[in-house]
Steps between C-alpha positions, in 0.01 A plus 500: 500500500465522874193500719196418290503202263625573151171397338301740721722795407488416129121461517469838674714669233303333221161594646600862566652532153188366330276724713718800417460453126134397517398806701733762353499394137210259453238701687667831415507620862855631469609698804187414700661164583809475724828406335483127566822429309699701752313332787570154354867581450547644848325210672698244302832684535493457879506124444755486214870549450604834354582374150174308467301797628668730247427248225135483606487879494645506150247239386205689650631828358530347155143370524377843603700665224350266242152616596581864578761614244557830684714329764651216298867514600461721804253272673729197468800685640307658786333174604833316483661757731197489728508120516869503589449764769191324636691178533775668698254626765481145630845558653389821670171397658386150577144397570172570332317750716211676325638842594837428341335344195276805452799735527708277271230496231439874535870584470548254214215642293614856564856407404364336185319818403804717574737278300254476211465878502878546493544255214212632289585867562801455276259426215282801590188286532454529877246724668571778748730429793222592743335168419776330703386690807124499443392197296776249572449483879128435449576230244755353743243484782254334260762247389601431861138428593464266203829333590392440860177348373687277253754395763234410753306305235817313402575415863141382550496269199852357533 
């Protein structure tokens, strides 16, 4: 891992993962809470090698699939691909500007939704395609805002 200390990144992933499941499943808030698993994966993937980021994505996808059986296999595959792709952006853009981070989180969440839609459409359990143009961008903005907040908190405390 580059940049931030390994323990700080692992702590951020652990905290966001626990918060994701506590809010979405424990409190039953569902889609009212941003997708903190995607945020955790994207923030960690910038600091990890591609193989480790894909493995983290597979682990987080398996955890999500264990709780939400609708996306069991699809979530693991999509998060693994997203972790790999997120890790490769380190070669394209260096630095940690808030504008880039917001765009990176927005694009990553939207890509997650698009890939998940493509994978689950084959099983005929996905919603209408218009949700990719109406709901997904709003969810991506929400996730990007939560990611910026989590990143700034992590930088403050580490």
